[in-house]
N, C-alpha and C positions, 0 to 999 in steps of 0.2 A: 675572536675568530672562531674560537672553540664553541660559543653559543651557537654561532651561525650553523656551523657543522653539526651540532647535535639538532637543531631546528630542522635541517635538511633530512636529516635520515629520519624524524620524526614524521615530516611531512611524506617521504617515500614510504614508510610502514603505514602510513593512514592512508595513503594512495591504494597500495595493496590491500588493505582490509576493506576500503571502500569498494574497489572491484569484486572481491569476494563476497559481500554483502549485496551488492547489486546481483550478482548473479544468484545469491539464495533468495532474495526478495522476488525476482523475476520466475522463479521455479515454483514459489507457494502459491497455494490454491484458497482463495478465500472466499467465504459464501456471505452474501447479504440477502435479506429477505423484507418483506412488506405484507400488509395485512394480515398479521399475526402469526406470519409464516406459511400463509397460502401460497405466496409466491416466493421461490429461492432461486438466487442465480449463484454461480461459482466462476469467478473469474481469477486469472494468475496475476503475477505481479507486473506483467507488461499489459495489464489492461485489456487482455483478450478474453472473451466470453467462451467458457468453457462448457457450461450447463445452464438449462432452465428448468426449472420443477414447477408446474402448476397444478395446483390441487382440483381434482375432479370437478368438486363443487361450482368452479368458477366457469366450467364449460357451457356457457349457456349463451346462445349467439345474441340475446337481448341485452346482456351485459357486457359487450366488447370493450366499451369504454373503460370500464371499470378495470377489466383485465390489463388492457393497454397501460393506464394509469399505475396499475400494480406493478408491472412489469418495469416501468421506467422508475420507480419509486425504489425497487430492488436492485436495479442497477447504481443508481446513485447511492444507496446504501452501501453496497459493496465497494463502489471507487471510494468513498469517504474512508472505510476501514482501510483501504490499501494505502491511502495518504498517510492515515494517522500512524500505520505500522512502518513506513519509511521514514517517518519524521523521528518516531520513537528510536527507531535502530541508527539512525544518525546521530541523533542526540547522546545515545550512549558510546558511539565510535569517538566522539571529539572530547568526552569528558575525560579521557586520559590524559588529554594533551595539555601542555602549559600556552594557552592562546593568550593572547594581550587582551584586557578587558574590552569588553565590545564585540570581539571578533568571533563570529559564529559561522558555522559549518552550513551547508555548502557556500563557500566563499563569494 
């Protein structure tokens, strides 16, 4: 029974840490880019787009499709970085727990 009590304490501590980490992740701002940096986007951890920066060299009406593609690529880049960041942070959180083999977080 003592082991179960310890597991419950660990679970509660982990839950508190996860809530804190989630808040921290939501407040982070991460930059993604495309076209070698000519299009940059900044998004927070809640996947809210905060800023788009487009190099003036792309402001050509004849190349609007290229610009549109670069914006999409930059947004996809930042979303990938947010997901990787969240995965890394959650992985570090579970490393201190004595979870049974094969059990991963989040459950």
